[in-house]
LUMLUMDREN-2810 file (N, C-alpha, C; in Angstrom, 1 decimal):
<atoms>
<atom><aa>M</aa><ch>A</ch><at>N</at><xx>1.1</xx><yy>-1.6</yy><zz>0.3</zz></atom>
<atom><aa>M</aa><ch>A</ch><at>CA</at><xx>0.0</xx><yy>0.2</yy><zz>-0.1</zz></atom>
<atom><aa>M</aa><ch>A</ch><at>C</at><xx>1.1</xx><yy>1.1</yy><zz>0.3</zz></atom>
<atom><aa>V</aa><ch>A</ch><at>N</at><xx>-0.1</xx><yy>2.6</yy><zz>-0.7</zz></atom>
<atom><aa>V</aa><ch>A</ch><at>CA</at><xx>1.7</xx><yy>3.2</yy><zz>-0.9</zz></atom>
<atom><aa>V</aa><ch>A</ch><at>C</at><xx>0.6</xx><yy>4.8</yy><zz>-1.1</zz></atom>
<atom><aa>T</aa><ch>A</ch><at>N</at><xx>0.6</xx><yy>5.7</yy><zz>0.2</zz></atom>
<atom><aa>T</aa><ch>A</ch><at>CA</at><xx>0.3</xx><yy>6.8</yy><zz>1.1</zz></atom>
<atom><aa>T</aa><ch>A</ch><at>C</at><xx>1.0</xx><yy>7.8</yy><zz>1.0</zz></atom>
<atom><aa>S</aa><ch>A</ch><at>N</at><xx>0.7</xx><yy>9.5</yy><zz>0.0</zz></atom>
<atom><aa>S</aa><ch>A</ch><at>CA</at><xx>1.9</xx><yy>10.2</yy><zz>0.2</zz></atom>
<atom><aa>S</aa><ch>A</ch><at>C</at><xx>2.8</xx><yy>10.0</yy><zz>0.3</zz></atom>
<atom><aa>G</aa><ch>A</ch><at>N</at><xx>3.6</xx><yy>9.0</yy><zz>-1.0</zz></atom>
<atom><aa>G</aa><ch>A</ch><at>CA</at><xx>4.6</xx><yy>8.7</yy><zz>-1.4</zz></atom>
<atom><aa>G</aa><ch>A</ch><at>C</at><xx>5.7</xx><yy>7.8</yy><zz>-0.1</zz></atom>
<atom><aa>R</aa><ch>A</ch><at>N</at><xx>4.7</xx><yy>7.2</yy><zz>0.4</zz></atom>
<atom><aa>R</aa><ch>A</ch><at>CA</at><xx>5.5</xx><yy>6.3</yy><zz>1.3</zz></atom>
<atom><aa>R</aa><ch>A</ch><at>C</at><xx>4.6</xx><yy>4.5</yy><zz>0.9</zz></atom>
<atom><aa>Q</aa><ch>A</ch><at>N</at><xx>5.8</xx><yy>3.7</yy><zz>1.8</zz></atom>
<atom><aa>Q</aa><ch>A</ch><at>CA</at><xx>5.1</xx><yy>3.0</yy><zz>1.4</zz></atom>
<atom><aa>Q</aa><ch>A</ch><at>C</at><xx>5.1</xx><yy>1.6</yy><zz>2.4</zz></atom>
<atom><aa>W</aa><ch>A</ch><at>N</at><xx>3.8</xx><yy>1.0</yy><zz>2.6</zz></atom>
<atom><aa>W</aa><ch>A</ch><at>CA</at><xx>3.7</xx><yy>1.1</yy><zz>4.0</zz></atom>
<atom><aa>W</aa><ch>A</ch><at>C</at><xx>3.3</xx><yy>-1.2</yy><zz>3.7</zz></atom>
<atom><aa>A</aa><ch>A</ch><at>N</at><xx>4.0</xx><yy>-1.9</yy><zz>5.2</zz></atom>
<atom><aa>A</aa><ch>A</ch><at>CA</at><xx>3.3</xx><yy>-3.2</yy><zz>4.7</zz></atom>
<atom><aa>A</aa><ch>A</ch><at>C</at><xx>2.4</xx><yy>-3.9</yy><zz>5.6</zz></atom>
<atom><aa>V</aa><ch>A</ch><at>N</at><xx>1.0</xx><yy>-4.4</yy><zz>4.9</zz></atom>
<atom><aa>V</aa><ch>A</ch><at>CA</at><xx>0.2</xx><yy>-4.6</yy><zz>6.3</zz></atom>
<atom><aa>V</aa><ch>A</ch><at>C</at><xx>1.2</xx><yy>-5.8</yy><zz>6.6</zz></atom>
<atom><aa>S</aa><ch>A</ch><at>N</at><xx>0.6</xx><yy>-5.7</yy><zz>8.3</zz></atom>
<atom><aa>S</aa><ch>A</ch><at>CA</at><xx>1.4</xx><yy>-6.7</yy><zz>9.5</zz></atom>
<atom><aa>S</aa><ch>A</ch><at>C</at><xx>0.5</xx><yy>-7.4</yy><zz>9.7</zz></atom>
<atom><aa>A</aa><ch>A</ch><at>N</at><xx>-0.8</xx><yy>-7.3</yy><zz>9.3</zz></atom>
<atom><aa>A</aa><ch>A</ch><at>CA</at><xx>-1.9</xx><yy>-8.2</yy><zz>10.3</zz></atom>
<atom><aa>A</aa><ch>A</ch><at>C</at><xx>-3.2</xx><yy>-8.9</yy><zz>8.9</zz></atom>
<atom><aa>E</aa><ch>A</ch><at>N</at><xx>-3.7</xx><yy>-9.8</yy><zz>9.3</zz></atom>
<atom><aa>E</aa><ch>A</ch><at>CA</at><xx>-5.2</xx><yy>-9.5</yy><zz>8.6</zz></atom>
<atom><aa>E</aa><ch>A</ch><at>C</at><xx>-5.9</xx><yy>-8.6</yy><zz>8.6</zz></atom>
<atom><aa>P</aa><ch>A</ch><at>N</at><xx>-6.7</xx><yy>-7.7</yy><zz>7.5</zz></atom>
<atom><aa>P</aa><ch>A</ch><at>CA</at><xx>-7.4</xx><yy>-6.7</yy><zz>7.5</zz></atom>
<atom><aa>P</aa><ch>A</ch><at>C</at><xx>-8.5</xx><yy>-7.5</yy><zz>8.3</zz></atom>
<atom><aa>V</aa><ch>A</ch><at>N</at><xx>-9.6</xx><yy>-6.4</yy><zz>9.1</zz></atom>
<atom><aa>V</aa><ch>A</ch><at>CA</at><xx>-10.6</xx><yy>-6.5</yy><zz>9.9</zz></atom>
<atom><aa>V</aa><ch>A</ch><at>C</at><xx>-12.0</xx><yy>-5.8</yy><zz>8.7</zz></atom>
<atom><aa>R</aa><ch>A</ch><at>N</at><xx>-12.9</xx><yy>-6.4</yy><zz>8.3</zz></atom>
<atom><aa>R</aa><ch>A</ch><at>CA</at><xx>-13.8</xx><yy>-5.8</yy><zz>7.6</zz></atom>
<atom><aa>R</aa><ch>A</ch><at>C</at><xx>-14.8</xx><yy>-5.9</yy><zz>8.1</zz></atom>
<atom><aa>W</aa><ch>A</ch><at>N</at><xx>-15.8</xx><yy>-4.6</yy><zz>8.0</zz></atom>
<atom><aa>W</aa><ch>A</ch><at>CA</at><xx>-17.1</xx><yy>-4.9</yy><zz>8.6</zz></atom>
<atom><aa>W</aa><ch>A</ch><at>C</at><xx>-17.7</xx><yy>-3.7</yy><zz>7.2</zz></atom>
<atom><aa>F</aa><ch>A</ch><at>N</at><xx>-19.7</xx><yy>-3.2</yy><zz>8.2</zz></atom>
<atom><aa>F</aa><ch>A</ch><at>CA</at><xx>-19.9</xx><yy>-2.6</yy><zz>7.1</zz></atom>
<atom><aa>F</aa><ch>A</ch><at>C</at><xx>-21.1</xx><yy>-1.5</yy><zz>7.7</zz></atom>
<atom><aa>E</aa><ch>A</ch><at>N</at><xx>-20.8</xx><yy>0.0</yy><zz>7.4</zz></atom>
<atom><aa>E</aa><ch>A</ch><at>CA</at><xx>-21.6</xx><yy>0.7</yy><zz>8.8</zz></atom>
<atom><aa>E</aa><ch>A</ch><at>C</at><xx>-22.6</xx><yy>1.8</yy><zz>7.4</zz></atom>
<atom><aa>R</aa><ch>A</ch><at>N</at><xx>-23.8</xx><yy>1.8</yy><zz>8.4</zz></atom>
<atom><aa>R</aa><ch>A</ch><at>CA</at><xx>-24.8</xx><yy>2.8</yy><zz>7.9</zz></atom>
<atom><aa>R</aa><ch>A</ch><at>C</at><xx>-24.7</xx><yy>3.8</yy><zz>7.1</zz></atom>
<atom><aa>V</aa><ch>A</ch><at>N</at><xx>-24.9</xx><yy>4.3</yy><zz>6.0</zz></atom>
<atom><aa>V</aa><ch>A</ch><at>CA</at><xx>-24.7</xx><yy>5.7</yy><zz>5.7</zz></atom>
<atom><aa>V</aa><ch>A</ch><at>C</at><xx>-25.9</xx><yy>6.2</yy><zz>6.2</zz></atom>
<atom><aa>S</aa><ch>A</ch><at>N</at><xx>-25.6</xx><yy>7.7</yy><zz>6.9</zz></atom>
<atom><aa>S</aa><ch>A</ch><at>CA</at><xx>-27.0</xx><yy>8.3</yy><zz>7.8</zz></atom>
<atom><aa>S</aa><ch>A</ch><at>C</at><xx>-27.1</xx><yy>9.8</yy><zz>6.4</zz></atom>
<atom><aa>W</aa><ch>A</ch><at>N</at><xx>-27.0</xx><yy>8.9</yy><zz>4.6</zz></atom>
<atom><aa>W</aa><ch>A</ch><at>CA</at><xx>-26.9</xx><yy>10.3</yy><zz>4.0</zz></atom>
<atom><aa>W</aa><ch>A</ch><at>C</at><xx>-28.3</xx><yy>11.2</yy><zz>3.7</zz></atom>
<atom><aa>W</aa><ch>A</ch><at>N</at><xx>-29.6</xx><yy>11.3</yy><zz>5.4</zz></atom>
<atom><aa>W</aa><ch>A</ch><at>CA</at><xx>-30.8</xx><yy>11.2</yy><zz>5.0</zz></atom>
<atom><aa>W</aa><ch>A</ch><at>C</at><xx>-30.5</xx><yy>12.5</yy><zz>6.1</zz></atom>
<atom><aa>E</aa><ch>A</ch><at>N</at><xx>-29.6</xx><yy>12.4</yy><zz>7.3</zz></atom>
<atom><aa>E</aa><ch>A</ch><at>CA</at><xx>-29.2</xx><yy>13.8</yy><zz>8.1</zz></atom>
<atom><aa>E</aa><ch>A</ch><at>C</at><xx>-28.3</xx><yy>15.2</yy><zz>7.2</zz></atom>
<atom><aa>A</aa><ch>A</ch><at>N</at><xx>-27.6</xx><yy>14.6</yy><zz>6.1</zz></atom>
<atom><aa>A</aa><ch>A</ch><at>CA</at><xx>-27.4</xx><yy>15.9</yy><zz>5.1</zz></atom>
<atom><aa>A</aa><ch>A</ch><at>C</at><xx>-27.7</xx><yy>16.1</yy><zz>3.8</zz></atom>
<atom><aa>Q</aa><ch>A</ch><at>N</at><xx>-28.9</xx><yy>15.6</yy><zz>3.6</zz></atom>
<atom><aa>Q</aa><ch>A</ch><at>CA</at><xx>-29.6</xx><yy>15.5</yy><zz>2.3</zz></atom>
<atom><aa>Q</aa><ch>A</ch><at>C</at><xx>-30.7</xx><yy>14.9</yy><zz>2.5</zz></atom>
<atom><aa>R</aa><ch>A</ch><at>N</at><xx>-31.8</xx><yy>15.5</yy><zz>1.5</zz></atom>
<atom><aa>R</aa><ch>A</ch><at>CA</at><xx>-32.8</xx><yy>15.5</yy><zz>1.7</zz></atom>
<atom><aa>R</aa><ch>A</ch><at>C</at><xx>-33.5</xx><yy>14.4</yy><zz>0.8</zz></atom>
<atom><aa>R</aa><ch>A</ch><at>N</at><xx>-32.8</xx><yy>13.6</yy><zz>-0.4</zz></atom>
<atom><aa>R</aa><ch>A</ch><at>CA</at><xx>-32.6</xx><yy>12.7</yy><zz>-0.8</zz></atom>
<atom><aa>R</aa><ch>A</ch><at>C</at><xx>-31.5</xx><yy>12.1</yy><zz>-1.0</zz></atom>
<atom><aa>M</aa><ch>A</ch><at>N</at><xx>-32.2</xx><yy>10.8</yy><zz>-1.0</zz></atom>
<atom><aa>M</aa><ch>A</ch><at>CA</at><xx>-30.3</xx><yy>9.3</yy><zz>-1.4</zz></atom>
<atom><aa>M</aa><ch>A</ch><at>C</at><xx>-29.5</xx><yy>10.2</yy><zz>-2.8</zz></atom>
<atom><aa>P</aa><ch>A</ch><at>N</at><xx>-28.1</xx><yy>10.1</yy><zz>-2.1</zz></atom>
<atom><aa>P</aa><ch>A</ch><at>CA</at><xx>-27.4</xx><yy>11.1</yy><zz>-3.3</zz></atom>
<atom><aa>P</aa><ch>A</ch><at>C</at><xx>-28.1</xx><yy>9.8</yy><zz>-4.9</zz></atom>
<atom><aa>R</aa><ch>A</ch><at>N</at><xx>-27.2</xx><yy>10.8</yy><zz>-5.8</zz></atom>
<atom><aa>R</aa><ch>A</ch><at>CA</at><xx>-27.3</xx><yy>9.8</yy><zz>-7.0</zz></atom>
<atom><aa>R</aa><ch>A</ch><at>C</at><xx>-26.5</xx><yy>9.4</yy><zz>-7.6</zz></atom>
<atom><aa>G</aa><ch>A</ch><at>N</at><xx>-27.2</xx><yy>7.6</yy><zz>-7.7</zz></atom>
<atom><aa>G</aa><ch>A</ch><at>CA</at><xx>-25.5</xx><yy>6.3</yy><zz>-8.0</zz></atom>
<atom><aa>G</aa><ch>A</ch><at>C</at><xx>-25.2</xx><yy>5.5</yy><zz>-6.8</zz></atom>
<atom><aa>L</aa><ch>A</ch><at>N</at><xx>-26.0</xx><yy>6.6</yy><zz>-5.7</zz></atom>
<atom><aa>L</aa><ch>A</ch><at>CA</at><xx>-25.4</xx><yy>5.3</yy><zz>-4.4</zz></atom>
<atom><aa>L</aa><ch>A</ch><at>C</at><xx>-26.7</xx><yy>4.2</yy><zz>-4.8</zz></atom>
<atom><aa>S</aa><ch>A</ch><at>N</at><xx>-26.6</xx><yy>3.5</yy><zz>-4.7</zz></atom>
<atom><aa>S</aa><ch>A</ch><at>CA</at><xx>-26.8</xx><yy>2.3</yy><zz>-4.7</zz></atom>
<atom><aa>S</aa><ch>A</ch><at>C</at><xx>-27.7</xx><yy>1.5</yy><zz>-3.1</zz></atom>
<atom><aa>R</aa><ch>A</ch><at>N</at><xx>-26.9</xx><yy>1.6</yy><zz>-2.4</zz></atom>
<atom><aa>R</aa><ch>A</ch><at>CA</at><xx>-27.0</xx><yy>1.3</yy><zz>-1.0</zz></atom>
<atom><aa>R</aa><ch>A</ch><at>C</at><xx>-26.6</xx><yy>1.8</yy><zz>-0.2</zz></atom>
<atom><aa>V</aa><ch>A</ch><at>N</at><xx>-27.2</xx><yy>1.6</yy><zz>0.8</zz></atom>
<atom><aa>V</aa><ch>A</ch><at>CA</at><xx>-26.4</xx><yy>2.2</yy><zz>2.4</zz></atom>
<atom><aa>V</aa><ch>A</ch><at>C</at><xx>-26.0</xx><yy>2.0</yy><zz>3.2</zz></atom>
<atom><aa>D</aa><ch>A</ch><at>N</at><xx>-24.9</xx><yy>0.9</yy><zz>2.4</zz></atom>
<atom><aa>D</aa><ch>A</ch><at>CA</at><xx>-24.5</xx><yy>0.9</yy><zz>3.9</zz></atom>
<atom><aa>D</aa><ch>A</ch><at>C</at><xx>-23.1</xx><yy>1.2</yy><zz>3.2</zz></atom>
<atom><aa>V</aa><ch>A</ch><at>N</at><xx>-21.5</xx><yy>1.1</yy><zz>3.9</zz></atom>
<atom><aa>V</aa><ch>A</ch><at>CA</at><xx>-20.2</xx><yy>0.9</yy><zz>3.4</zz></atom>
<atom><aa>V</aa><ch>A</ch><at>C</at><xx>-19.6</xx><yy>0.3</yy><zz>3.8</zz></atom>
<atom><aa>E</aa><ch>A</ch><at>N</at><xx>-18.8</xx><yy>0.0</yy><zz>3.0</zz></atom>
<atom><aa>E</aa><ch>A</ch><at>CA</at><xx>-17.7</xx><yy>-1.4</yy><zz>3.6</zz></atom>
<atom><aa>E</aa><ch>A</ch><at>C</at><xx>-16.3</xx><yy>-0.1</yy><zz>4.4</zz></atom>
<atom><aa>V</aa><ch>A</ch><at>N</at><xx>-16.1</xx><yy>-0.8</yy><zz>5.4</zz></atom>
<atom><aa>V</aa><ch>A</ch><at>CA</at><xx>-14.9</xx><yy>0.0</yy><zz>5.8</zz></atom>
<atom><aa>V</aa><ch>A</ch><at>C</at><xx>-13.8</xx><yy>-1.5</yy><zz>6.3</zz></atom>
<atom><aa>L</aa><ch>A</ch><at>N</at><xx>-12.4</xx><yy>-0.9</yy><zz>6.5</zz></atom>
<atom><aa>L</aa><ch>A</ch><at>CA</at><xx>-11.1</xx><yy>-2.3</yy><zz>6.3</zz></atom>
<atom><aa>L</aa><ch>A</ch><at>C</at><xx>-10.8</xx><yy>-1.5</yy><zz>7.0</zz></atom>
<atom><aa>Q</aa><ch>A</ch><at>N</at><xx>-10.1</xx><yy>-1.9</yy><zz>8.7</zz></atom>
<atom><aa>Q</aa><ch>A</ch><at>CA</at><xx>-9.3</xx><yy>-1.5</yy><zz>9.0</zz></atom>
<atom><aa>Q</aa><ch>A</ch><at>C</at><xx>-7.7</xx><yy>-2.4</yy><zz>8.8</zz></atom>
<atom><aa>V</aa><ch>A</ch><at>N</at><xx>-6.3</xx><yy>-2.0</yy><zz>9.2</zz></atom>
<atom><aa>V</aa><ch>A</ch><at>CA</at><xx>-5.7</xx><yy>-2.3</yy><zz>8.6</zz></atom>
<atom><aa>V</aa><ch>A</ch><at>C</at><xx>-4.2</xx><yy>-1.6</yy><zz>9.5</zz></atom>
<atom><aa>Q</aa><ch>A</ch><at>N</at><xx>-3.5</xx><yy>-2.8</yy><zz>9.8</zz></atom>
<atom><aa>Q</aa><ch>A</ch><at>CA</at><xx>-2.3</xx><yy>-2.3</yy><zz>10.6</zz></atom>
<atom><aa>Q</aa><ch>A</ch><at>C</at><xx>-1.1</xx><yy>-2.8</yy><zz>9.3</zz></atom>
<atom><aa>V</aa><ch>A</ch><at>N</at><xx>-0.3</xx><yy>-1.1</yy><zz>9.5</zz></atom>
<atom><aa>V</aa><ch>A</ch><at>CA</at><xx>1.2</xx><yy>-1.3</yy><zz>8.2</zz></atom>
<atom><aa>V</aa><ch>A</ch><at>C</at><xx>2.4</xx><yy>-0.9</yy><zz>9.3</zz></atom>
<atom><aa>R</aa><ch>A</ch><at>N</at><xx>2.9</xx><yy>-1.2</yy><zz>9.3</zz></atom>
<atom><aa>R</aa><ch>A</ch><at>CA</at><xx>4.2</xx><yy>-0.9</yy><zz>9.2</zz></atom>
<atom><aa>R</aa><ch>A</ch><at>C</at><xx>5.6</xx><yy>0.1</yy><zz>8.0</zz></atom>
<atom><aa>L</aa><ch>A</ch><at>N</at><xx>5.5</xx><yy>1.0</yy><zz>8.4</zz></atom>
<atom><aa>L</aa><ch>A</ch><at>CA</at><xx>6.4</xx><yy>2.2</yy><zz>7.6</zz></atom>
<atom><aa>L</aa><ch>A</ch><at>C</at><xx>7.2</xx><yy>1.0</yy><zz>6.7</zz></atom>
<atom><aa>G</aa><ch>A</ch><at>N</at><xx>7.8</xx><yy>1.1</yy><zz>5.3</zz></atom>
<atom><aa>G</aa><ch>A</ch><at>CA</at><xx>8.5</xx><yy>0.0</yy><zz>4.5</zz></atom>
<atom><aa>G</aa><ch>A</ch><at>C</at><xx>8.6</xx><yy>-1.4</yy><zz>4.6</zz></atom>
<atom><aa>S</aa><ch>A</ch><at>N</at><xx>9.8</xx><yy>-1.8</yy><zz>4.5</zz></atom>
<atom><aa>S</aa><ch>A</ch><at>CA</at><xx>10.0</xx><yy>-3.5</yy><zz>4.7</zz></atom>
<atom><aa>S</aa><ch>A</ch><at>C</at><xx>10.7</xx><yy>-3.3</yy><zz>6.4</zz></atom>
<atom><aa>N</aa><ch>A</ch><at>N</at><xx>10.9</xx><yy>-3.0</yy><zz>7.1</zz></atom>
<atom><aa>N</aa><ch>A</ch><at>CA</at><xx>11.6</xx><yy>-2.9</yy><zz>8.4</zz></atom>
<atom><aa>N</aa><ch>A</ch><at>C</at><xx>10.4</xx><yy>-3.1</yy><zz>9.8</zz></atom>
<atom><aa>P</aa><ch>A</ch><at>N</at><xx>11.0</xx><yy>-4.5</yy><zz>9.6</zz></atom>
<atom><aa>P</aa><ch>A</ch><at>CA</at><xx>9.2</xx><yy>-4.9</yy><zz>10.7</zz></atom>
<atom><aa>P</aa><ch>A</ch><at>C</at><xx>9.4</xx><yy>-4.7</yy><zz>12.0</zz></atom>
<atom><aa>K</aa><ch>A</ch><at>N</at><xx>10.8</xx><yy>-3.3</yy><zz>12.7</zz></atom>
<atom><aa>K</aa><ch>A</ch><at>CA</at><xx>11.1</xx><yy>-2.9</yy><zz>14.1</zz></atom>
<atom><aa>K</aa><ch>A</ch><at>C</at><xx>10.1</xx><yy>-2.3</yy><zz>13.5</zz></atom>
<atom><aa>S</aa><ch>A</ch><at>N</at><xx>9.9</xx><yy>-1.5</yy><zz>12.7</zz></atom>
<atom><aa>S</aa><ch>A</ch><at>CA</at><xx>8.7</xx><yy>0.3</yy><zz>12.8</zz></atom>
<atom><aa>S</aa><ch>A</ch><at>C</at><xx>7.8</xx><yy>-0.1</yy><zz>13.2</zz></atom>
<atom><aa>A</aa><ch>A</ch><at>N</at><xx>7.1</xx><yy>1.2</yy><zz>14.3</zz></atom>
<atom><aa>A</aa><ch>A</ch><at>CA</at><xx>5.8</xx><yy>0.8</yy><zz>15.1</zz></atom>
<atom><aa>A</aa><ch>A</ch><at>C</at><xx>4.7</xx><yy>1.0</yy><zz>13.8</zz></atom>
<atom><aa>L</aa><ch>A</ch><at>N</at><xx>3.7</xx><yy>0.1</yy><zz>14.6</zz></atom>
<atom><aa>L</aa><ch>A</ch><at>CA</at><xx>2.3</xx><yy>-0.2</yy><zz>14.1</zz></atom>
<atom><aa>L</aa><ch>A</ch><at>C</at><xx>1.6</xx><yy>0.9</yy><zz>13.5</zz></atom>
<atom><aa>T</aa><ch>A</ch><at>N</at><xx>0.7</xx><yy>0.7</yy><zz>12.5</zz></atom>
<atom><aa>T</aa><ch>A</ch><at>CA</at><xx>-0.1</xx><yy>2.0</yy><zz>12.5</zz></atom>
<atom><aa>T</aa><ch>A</ch><at>C</at><xx>-1.2</xx><yy>1.5</yy><zz>12.0</zz></atom>
<atom><aa>T</aa><ch>A</ch><at>N</at><xx>-2.5</xx><yy>2.1</yy><zz>12.8</zz></atom>
<atom><aa>T</aa><ch>A</ch><at>CA</at><xx>-4.1</xx><yy>1.7</yy><zz>12.4</zz></atom>
<atom><aa>T</aa><ch>A</ch><at>C</at><xx>-3.7</xx><yy>2.3</yy><zz>12.1</zz></atom>
<atom><aa>M</aa><ch>A</ch><at>N</at><xx>-4.8</xx><yy>2.1</yy><zz>10.5</zz></atom>
<atom><aa>M</aa><ch>A</ch><at>CA</at><xx>-5.7</xx><yy>2.3</yy><zz>9.2</zz></atom>
<atom><aa>M</aa><ch>A</ch><at>C</at><xx>-6.5</xx><yy>2.0</yy><zz>9.1</zz></atom>
<atom><aa>T</aa><ch>A</ch><at>N</at><xx>-7.8</xx><yy>3.4</yy><zz>9.0</zz></atom>
<atom><aa>T</aa><ch>A</ch><at>CA</at><xx>-8.9</xx><yy>2.5</yy><zz>8.6</zz></atom>
<atom><aa>T</aa><ch>A</ch><at>C</at><xx>-9.8</xx><yy>3.6</yy><zz>7.2</zz></atom>
<atom><aa>L</aa><ch>A</ch><at>N</at><xx>-9.9</xx><yy>2.1</yy><zz>6.1</zz></atom>
<atom><aa>L</aa><ch>A</ch><at>CA</at><xx>-10.0</xx><yy>2.9</yy><zz>5.0</zz></atom>
<atom><aa>L</aa><ch>A</ch><at>C</at><xx>-11.8</xx><yy>2.6</yy><zz>4.7</zz></atom>
<atom><aa>V</aa><ch>A</ch><at>N</at><xx>-12.6</xx><yy>3.2</yy><zz>4.0</zz></atom>
<atom><aa>V</aa><ch>A</ch><at>CA</at><xx>-13.4</xx><yy>3.2</yy><zz>3.8</zz></atom>
<atom><aa>V</aa><ch>A</ch><at>C</at><xx>-13.8</xx><yy>3.1</yy><zz>2.6</zz></atom>
<atom><aa>R</aa><ch>A</ch><at>N</at><xx>-14.4</xx><yy>2.4</yy><zz>1.5</zz></atom>
<atom><aa>R</aa><ch>A</ch><at>CA</at><xx>-14.9</xx><yy>2.4</yy><zz>0.2</zz></atom>
<atom><aa>R</aa><ch>A</ch><at>C</at><xx>-15.6</xx><yy>3.1</yy><zz>0.0</zz></atom>
<atom><aa>D</aa><ch>A</ch><at>N</at><xx>-15.8</xx><yy>4.4</yy><zz>-1.6</zz></atom>
<atom><aa>D</aa><ch>A</ch><at>CA</at><xx>-16.2</xx><yy>4.8</yy><zz>-2.1</zz></atom>
<atom><aa>D</aa><ch>A</ch><at>C</at><xx>-17.3</xx><yy>4.3</yy><zz>-2.8</zz></atom>
<atom><aa>G</aa><ch>A</ch><at>N</at><xx>-18.7</xx><yy>4.8</yy><zz>-2.3</zz></atom>
<atom><aa>G</aa><ch>A</ch><at>CA</at><xx>-19.8</xx><yy>4.3</yy><zz>-2.8</zz></atom>
<atom><aa>G</aa><ch>A</ch><at>C</at><xx>-19.9</xx><yy>4.0</yy><zz>-4.2</zz></atom>
<atom><aa>L</aa><ch>A</ch><at>N</at><xx>-19.6</xx><yy>5.6</yy><zz>-4.5</zz></atom>
<atom><aa>L</aa><ch>A</ch><at>CA</at><xx>-20.0</xx><yy>5.5</yy><zz>-6.3</zz></atom>
<atom><aa>L</aa><ch>A</ch><at>C</at><xx>-18.5</xx><yy>4.9</yy><zz>-7.3</zz></atom>
<atom><aa>G</aa><ch>A</ch><at>N</at><xx>-17.3</xx><yy>5.6</yy><zz>-7.1</zz></atom>
<atom><aa>G</aa><ch>A</ch><at>CA</at><xx>-16.2</xx><yy>5.0</yy><zz>-7.6</zz></atom>
<atom><aa>G</aa><ch>A</ch><at>C</at><xx>-15.2</xx><yy>3.7</yy><zz>-7.0</zz></atom>
<atom><aa>G</aa><ch>A</ch><at>N</at><xx>-15.5</xx><yy>3.2</yy><zz>-6.2</zz></atom>
<atom><aa>G</aa><ch>A</ch><at>CA</at><xx>-15.6</xx><yy>2.0</yy><zz>-5.3</zz></atom>
<atom><aa>G</aa><ch>A</ch><at>C</at><xx>-13.7</xx><yy>2.3</yy><zz>-4.8</zz></atom>
<atom><aa>S</aa><ch>A</ch><at>N</at><xx>-13.6</xx><yy>3.4</yy><zz>-4.9</zz></atom>
<atom><aa>S</aa><ch>A</ch><at>CA</at><xx>-12.0</xx><yy>3.5</yy><zz>-4.7</zz></atom>
<atom><aa>S</aa><ch>A</ch><at>C</at><xx>-11.3</xx><yy>3.7</yy><zz>-2.9</zz></atom>
<atom><aa>W</aa><ch>A</ch><at>N</at><xx>-11.0</xx><yy>3.2</yy><zz>-2.6</zz></atom>
<atom><aa>W</aa><ch>A</ch><at>CA</at><xx>-11.0</xx><yy>3.9</yy><zz>-0.8</zz></atom>
<atom><aa>W</aa><ch>A</ch><at>C</at><xx>-10.2</xx><yy>4.9</yy><zz>-0.7</zz></atom>
<atom><aa>R</aa><ch>A</ch><at>N</at><xx>-10.5</xx><yy>5.5</yy><zz>0.6</zz></atom>
<atom><aa>R</aa><ch>A</ch><at>CA</at><xx>-10.2</xx><yy>6.5</yy><zz>1.2</zz></atom>
<atom><aa>R</aa><ch>A</ch><at>C</at><xx>-9.9</xx><yy>6.5</yy><zz>2.7</zz></atom>
<atom><aa>L</aa><ch>A</ch><at>N</at><xx>-8.7</xx><yy>7.4</yy><zz>3.0</zz></atom>
<atom><aa>L</aa><ch>A</ch><at>CA</at><xx>-8.0</xx><yy>7.1</yy><zz>4.6</zz></atom>
<atom><aa>L</aa><ch>A</ch><at>C</at><xx>-9.2</xx><yy>7.8</yy><zz>5.0</zz></atom>
<atom><aa>R</aa><ch>A</ch><at>N</at><xx>-9.7</xx><yy>7.1</yy><zz>6.1</zz></atom>
<atom><aa>R</aa><ch>A</ch><at>CA</at><xx>-11.2</xx><yy>7.6</yy><zz>7.4</zz></atom>
<atom><aa>R</aa><ch>A</ch><at>C</at><xx>-10.3</xx><yy>8.4</yy><zz>8.3</zz></atom>
<atom><aa>E</aa><ch>A</ch><at>N</at><xx>-9.8</xx><yy>7.2</yy><zz>8.8</zz></atom>
<atom><aa>E</aa><ch>A</ch><at>CA</at><xx>-8.2</xx><yy>7.2</yy><zz>10.5</zz></atom>
<atom><aa>E</aa><ch>A</ch><at>C</at><xx>-6.9</xx><yy>7.1</yy><zz>10.3</zz></atom>
<atom><aa>S</aa><ch>A</ch><at>N</at><xx>-5.9</xx><yy>7.2</yy><zz>10.3</zz></atom>
<atom><aa>S</aa><ch>A</ch><at>CA</at><xx>-4.9</xx><yy>6.5</yy><zz>11.1</zz></atom>
<atom><aa>S</aa><ch>A</ch><at>C</at><xx>-4.2</xx><yy>6.8</yy><zz>12.3</zz></atom>
<atom><aa>V</aa><ch>A</ch><at>N</at><xx>-3.7</xx><yy>5.8</yy><zz>12.5</zz></atom>
<atom><aa>V</aa><ch>A</ch><at>CA</at><xx>-3.5</xx><yy>6.1</yy><zz>14.2</zz></atom>
<atom><aa>V</aa><ch>A</ch><at>C</at><xx>-2.3</xx><yy>5.0</yy><zz>14.6</zz></atom>
<atom><aa>A</aa><ch>A</ch><at>N</at><xx>-1.0</xx><yy>5.8</yy><zz>14.9</zz></atom>
<atom><aa>A</aa><ch>A</ch><at>CA</at><xx>0.3</xx><yy>5.3</yy><zz>14.9</zz></atom>
<atom><aa>A</aa><ch>A</ch><at>C</at><xx>0.7</xx><yy>5.1</yy><zz>16.3</zz></atom>
<atom><aa>D</aa><ch>A</ch><at>N</at><xx>0.8</xx><yy>3.8</yy><zz>16.6</zz></atom>
<atom><aa>D</aa><ch>A</ch><at>CA</at><xx>0.6</xx><yy>3.2</yy><zz>18.4</zz></atom>
<atom><aa>D</aa><ch>A</ch><at>C</at><xx>2.2</xx><yy>3.8</yy><zz>18.6</zz></atom>
<atom><aa>A</aa><ch>A</ch><at>N</at><xx>2.0</xx><yy>3.9</yy><zz>19.7</zz></atom>
<atom><aa>A</aa><ch>A</ch><at>CA</at><xx>3.0</xx><yy>4.9</yy><zz>21.0</zz></atom>
<atom><aa>A</aa><ch>A</ch><at>C</at><xx>3.8</xx><yy>3.4</yy><zz>21.5</zz></atom>
<atom><aa>A</aa><ch>A</ch><at>N</at><xx>5.2</xx><yy>3.2</yy><zz>20.5</zz></atom>
<atom><aa>A</aa><ch>A</ch><at>CA</at><xx>5.8</xx><yy>2.0</yy><zz>21.5</zz></atom>
<atom><aa>A</aa><ch>A</ch><at>C</at><xx>6.9</xx><yy>2.6</yy><zz>21.8</zz></atom>
</atoms>
């Protein structure tokens, strides 16, 4: 995985779940092209580069319902 020019190595099996989209809180109608009301979320633990001793970072990724691409919701570096 590459973000902001950095290469990340996945260190653990990703955790996947679905969340309900509350589109009605921000809009009066369901957005065009949105064929579902759930979004796919992945939580991935990664290390910077190929150094097995680098600190773990937990990233939460959300799949874009329209384009199918992933966007970073949150990134938390473990304090080690």
